[in-house]
C-alpha positions as CSV (number, residue, x, y, z in Angstrom):
1,M,85.2,88.1,101.1
2,P,85.3,91.8,100.0
3,L,88.0,92.7,97.4
4,V,90.0,95.9,97.4
5,R,91.9,97.5,94.6
6,E,94.1,100.5,95.4
7,L,95.1,102.9,92.5
8,I,97.8,105.2,93.7
9,S,97.5,107.4,90.6
10,I,94.4,108.2,88.6
11,G,93.6,110.8,85.9
12,H,91.4,113.6,87.4
13,L,90.3,116.8,85.8
14,R,88.1,119.3,87.7
15,F,86.0,121.8,85.7
16,T,84.6,124.9,87.4
17,G,82.9,128.0,85.9
18,A,79.5,129.0,84.9
19,D,79.7,127.2,81.6
20,R,81.1,123.9,82.7
21,I,77.9,121.9,82.0
22,R,77.2,123.4,78.7
23,F,80.9,122.9,77.7
24,L,80.9,119.3,78.5
25,Q,77.6,118.7,77.1
26,G,79.1,119.6,73.7
27,M,82.2,117.6,74.2
28,L,81.1,114.2,75.6
29,T,78.7,111.4,74.3
30,N,76.5,111.2,77.3
31,D,73.9,113.6,78.6
32,I,75.8,115.6,81.2
33,A,73.1,118.3,81.4
34,R,70.7,115.8,83.0
35,L,73.0,115.2,86.0
36,G,72.4,116.9,89.3
37,P,74.8,117.1,92.3
38,G,75.7,113.7,93.6
39,Q,75.2,112.1,90.2
40,G,77.6,110.7,87.6
41,C,77.8,108.7,84.4
42,H,80.0,106.9,82.0
43,A,80.9,109.0,78.9
44,V,83.4,109.1,76.0
45,M,85.1,111.9,74.3
46,L,85.5,111.5,70.5
47,T,87.2,112.8,67.5
48,V,85.1,114.5,64.8
49,K,85.3,111.1,62.9
50,G,83.7,109.3,65.9
51,R,86.9,107.7,67.2
52,I,87.5,107.3,70.9
53,L,89.9,109.8,72.4
54,A,89.1,109.1,76.1
55,D,87.0,106.7,78.2
56,L,85.7,108.7,81.2
57,R,83.7,108.6,84.4
58,V,81.9,112.0,85.1
59,Y,80.8,113.2,88.5
60,V,78.8,116.3,89.2
61,D,78.8,118.2,92.5
62,A,77.4,121.6,93.4
63,T,80.4,123.6,92.3
64,A,82.3,121.4,89.8
65,C,82.3,118.6,87.3
66,H,85.0,115.9,87.8
67,L,86.3,113.7,84.9
68,E,88.2,110.6,85.8
69,L,90.1,108.3,83.6
70,D,93.2,106.0,83.6
71,A,96.2,108.1,84.6
72,P,98.4,107.8,81.5
73,F,95.8,109.4,79.4
74,A,95.0,112.5,81.6
75,E,97.5,114.9,80.0
76,K,96.4,114.0,76.4
77,L,92.8,114.7,77.4
78,R,93.6,118.0,79.1
79,Q,95.5,119.1,76.0
80,E,92.6,118.2,73.8
81,I,90.0,120.1,75.9
82,D,92.3,123.2,76.1
83,R,92.1,123.4,72.3
84,H,88.2,123.8,72.5
85,I,88.0,126.5,75.2
86,F,87.6,129.9,73.8
87,A,85.2,132.4,75.4
88,D,83.7,129.8,77.6
89,D,83.7,130.4,81.4
90,V,85.5,127.2,82.2
91,T,88.5,126.6,84.2
92,V,90.1,123.1,84.2
93,E,92.4,121.9,86.8
94,D,94.5,118.7,86.6
95,L,94.3,117.1,90.0
96,S,96.0,113.8,88.8
97,A,99.2,114.2,90.7
98,E,97.3,114.4,94.1
99,S,94.4,111.9,93.4
100,A,94.2,108.3,94.3
101,A,91.3,105.7,94.5
102,V,90.3,102.6,96.3
103,I,87.7,100.4,94.7
104,V,85.9,97.8,97.0
105,Y,83.9,95.0,95.5
106,G,81.4,93.5,97.9
107,G,81.3,94.4,101.6
108,A,79.5,97.7,101.9
109,A,79.3,97.3,105.7
110,L,83.1,96.8,105.8
111,L,83.8,100.0,103.6
112,A,81.2,102.1,105.6
113,E,82.8,101.1,108.8
114,H,86.2,102.2,107.7
115,L,85.4,105.3,105.9
116,P,86.5,108.6,107.7
117,G,83.3,109.7,109.6
118,G,82.0,106.1,109.7
119,V,84.8,104.4,111.7
120,S,82.7,102.9,114.4
121,Q,80.7,99.7,113.9
122,N,77.4,101.5,114.7
123,Q,78.2,104.3,112.3
124,G,79.1,101.9,109.5
125,Q,76.0,99.9,109.9
126,A,74.1,103.1,109.5
127,L,76.0,104.1,106.3
128,A,76.1,100.7,104.5
129,P,72.5,100.9,103.4
130,T,73.2,104.3,101.8
131,L,76.1,102.8,99.9
132,E,74.0,99.8,98.9
133,G,71.3,102.1,97.5
134,L,73.4,104.2,95.2
135,A,72.6,104.0,91.6
136,P,75.5,103.5,89.1
137,Y,77.9,106.4,89.4
138,Q,75.8,108.1,92.0
139,F,77.9,109.3,94.9
140,I,78.2,110.7,98.4
141,T,81.0,112.6,100.0
142,T,82.5,112.0,103.4
143,E,85.5,113.8,104.8
144,A,86.5,115.0,101.4
145,L,86.3,111.6,99.9
146,R,83.9,110.8,97.1
147,V,82.2,107.4,97.2
148,S,80.5,106.3,94.1
149,A,78.7,103.2,93.0
150,D,81.0,101.5,90.5
151,P,79.2,99.0,88.1
152,E,82.1,98.4,85.7
153,L,82.8,94.7,86.8
154,L,79.0,93.8,86.9
155,Q,79.1,93.4,90.7
156,R,78.4,95.5,93.6
157,G,81.4,98.0,94.0
158,W,82.3,101.3,95.3
159,R,84.9,103.8,94.1
160,V,86.4,106.0,96.7
161,V,88.4,108.9,95.3
162,G,90.3,111.7,97.1
163,A,93.8,113.1,98.0
164,R,96.4,110.5,98.4
165,P,97.0,111.1,102.0
166,A,93.3,110.4,102.8
167,V,92.9,107.3,100.4
168,A,96.0,105.3,101.4
169,P,95.0,104.9,105.0
170,L,91.6,103.6,104.0
171,A,93.2,100.9,101.8
172,E,95.3,99.9,104.6
173,R,92.4,99.7,107.2
174,L,90.4,97.6,104.7
175,R,93.3,95.3,104.3
176,V,93.8,94.9,108.1
177,A,90.1,94.3,108.5
178,G,90.3,91.3,106.1
179,A,89.5,92.5,102.6
180,T,91.5,90.6,99.9
181,V,93.8,92.7,97.8
182,L,92.9,92.6,94.2
183,D,96.2,93.0,92.3
184,E,96.5,93.9,88.6
185,A,96.4,90.3,87.4
186,G,93.3,89.6,89.4
187,Y,91.5,92.7,88.1
188,E,92.3,91.9,84.5
189,V,90.7,88.5,85.0
190,L,87.5,90.0,86.4
191,R,87.6,92.8,83.7
192,V,87.8,90.3,80.8
193,E,85.0,88.1,82.3
194,A,82.8,91.1,82.6
195,G,83.5,92.2,79.0
196,R,84.9,95.6,80.1
197,P,87.2,97.1,77.5
198,R,90.1,99.2,78.7
199,Y,91.5,102.3,77.0
200,G,95.0,101.7,75.6
201,I,94.4,97.9,75.4
202,D,91.0,97.1,74.0
203,M,90.1,100.6,72.4
204,S,91.9,103.5,71.1
205,E,91.5,106.2,68.3
206,E,91.1,103.3,66.0
207,R,87.7,102.3,67.4
208,M,84.3,103.8,67.8
209,P,82.1,103.3,70.9
210,P,79.6,101.0,69.4
211,E,82.4,98.7,68.2
212,A,83.7,98.6,71.8
213,R,80.1,98.1,73.2
214,L,80.2,101.3,75.3
215,D,76.4,101.7,74.8
216,D,75.9,103.0,78.4
217,A,78.2,105.9,77.5
218,I,76.1,107.3,74.7
219,S,72.9,109.4,74.7
220,Y,71.0,109.5,71.4
221,N,68.6,112.2,72.8
222,K,70.9,115.1,73.5
223,G,72.2,117.9,71.4
224,C,75.2,118.0,69.2
225,Y,78.8,116.9,70.3
226,A,82.0,116.0,68.4
227,G,81.5,112.9,66.5
228,Q,77.8,112.6,66.9
229,E,76.8,112.3,63.2
230,V,79.2,109.3,62.9
231,I,77.5,107.6,65.9
232,V,74.0,108.2,64.8
233,R,74.9,106.9,61.3
234,L,76.2,103.6,62.7
235,R,73.0,103.3,64.8
236,D,70.7,103.9,61.8
237,Q,72.7,101.5,59.6
238,G,71.8,98.7,62.1
239,H,75.0,96.8,61.9
240,L,78.7,97.1,62.7
241,N,81.6,95.9,60.6
242,W,83.4,95.0,63.8
243,K,82.4,94.4,67.4
244,L,84.0,93.4,70.6
245,M,83.2,89.8,71.5
246,G,84.2,87.3,74.0
247,L,86.3,84.4,72.9
248,R,86.8,81.0,74.6
249,L,90.3,79.7,73.7
250,S,91.4,76.2,73.3
251,G,94.6,75.2,75.1
252,Q,95.8,76.3,78.7
253,T,97.4,79.6,78.2
254,P,96.4,83.2,77.2
255,V,97.7,84.5,73.9
256,P,99.4,87.8,73.1
257,P,97.6,91.1,72.4
258,R,97.2,91.8,68.7
259,T,97.1,88.0,67.9
260,R,95.1,87.7,64.6
261,L,91.9,85.7,64.1
262,S,91.0,83.9,60.8
263,A,88.4,81.9,59.2
264,P,88.1,79.8,56.0
265,D,86.2,82.4,54.1
266,R,87.8,85.4,55.8
267,P,91.5,85.3,56.5
268,E,91.3,88.6,58.4
269,A,88.4,87.8,60.7
270,G,89.7,89.9,63.6
271,E,92.3,90.2,66.5
272,I,92.6,89.5,70.2
273,T,93.1,92.6,72.5
274,S,93.1,91.1,76.0
275,S,93.6,87.4,77.1
276,V,93.6,85.8,80.6
277,V,93.2,82.4,82.3
278,S,90.1,82.6,84.3
279,P,89.8,80.3,87.3
280,R,86.2,79.8,86.3
281,L,86.3,79.6,82.6
282,G,89.9,78.8,81.5
283,P,91.6,80.8,78.7
284,I,89.3,83.6,77.6
285,A,89.9,86.7,75.6
286,L,88.3,89.9,74.3
287,G,88.7,90.7,70.6
288,Y,87.3,92.5,67.7
289,V,85.6,90.2,65.2
290,H,84.2,90.9,61.8
291,R,80.5,91.0,61.4
292,S,80.6,88.0,59.0
293,Q,82.0,86.0,62.0
294,Y,80.7,87.4,65.2
295,T,77.6,85.2,65.6
296,P,78.1,83.4,69.0
297,G,79.3,79.8,68.4
298,T,81.5,80.6,65.5
299,V,84.8,78.9,65.7
300,L,87.8,80.9,64.5
301,T,91.5,80.1,64.1
302,V,93.9,81.9,66.5
303,Q,97.2,82.6,64.9
304,D,99.2,82.0,68.1
305,P,102.9,82.2,67.6
306,A,103.2,79.1,69.8
307,G,101.0,77.1,67.5
308,E,97.5,77.4,66.1
309,R,94.5,77.3,68.4
310,T,90.8,77.9,68.1
311,A,88.6,80.6,69.6
312,T,84.8,80.1,70.0
313,V,82.9,83.4,69.8
314,V,80.7,84.2,72.7
315,D,78.6,87.2,73.7
316,L,79.5,89.4,76.5
317,P,79.7,89.3,79.4
318,F,81.0,85.8,79.7
319,G,78.2,83.6,81.1
320,S,75.4,85.9,79.9
C-alpha cells in the first residue's frame, strides 16, 4: 500500500537573477552548474571550516533555483546567504510561509491519477511511467506543483511541492483513495533504517559531510566553494576520526539522543543521535562512532540511563 507523508511547512528559498547559478555554485558542495531545467540534486552548505550549516535539496527550472530544507532552518540559511550577496545579480525570496509538501512512497499510478491535470484514471495511467522514469531529484511540473523523484528513504518516492492550498487537497485525495498515512514516528523508523541523517538531530555545525555520510551531496570536480579545502583534505587523508554508523541495540526499547557509547580501550567511543524500534529489526540507532571502533561487528557498551546495554556496529543502510 502506498505511503503518504504530508508536510504542512517546509523551508523554501527561491533564487532568481542572472548570477543565481554562479552564486550557488560557489556556496554549495554539489555541482549546481551541471543542472539543467527539470533537474535537481542533494547539496550541503558549509562553514569555512567544513561544518554543516544546512542540508538541502536543490531544484533548477528555467527561471529560478529552489532550495528546500526542513522548515526550522530556513531563516538561518536565508540570513547566512544574505551575508554573501554583494554585487551579484541574485534575488532571494523566502517562500516557506506559503509552501507545503506531500511525499508519496510507492504507488506512482495512484499519485499520477490524483495530481491536478491527471485526475482521471486514463490520464493517471499515462503519467505514471513518467514519474517512474525520473532520476533522483529530477522533476516535472503540473498545475504549479513540482513533482520530483525522492530517493532519500532508498525506495521509490515522489515529493510534491507547491502552495499549501494546492498541496493539502492532494494529500486528502490520496488518503481517501487508500494511501496509508505515514506519521512522524513511522517516518523516523524508515529514515533510521535507511541510514538517512537529519539536520538538527544527527548532524549540525559540529559535523562535516563525510562524517555524516553525505557523499551524494559532494562534488570533487567543481570549482571552489566555502569549506572545500577541508573536505578535499579529508578525502585525501583516507580516513575519518568519526563516522555515522548503524547500531543494533540489545533490549526492547530505544535510547535517548546523546547517549554515550564506550569500549574497553576507548571510554569515549561515540554517541547515539537517533534511536527507534523497527518492526523488522527491533531496537536500532544511528550514531557517530570513533574510527578505532567503527568496524562492523564491533560491540560497544551503551550508557543507557535505564541500565547498560550493548550496541553492535553495522554498516548503513541497515540490511546492506
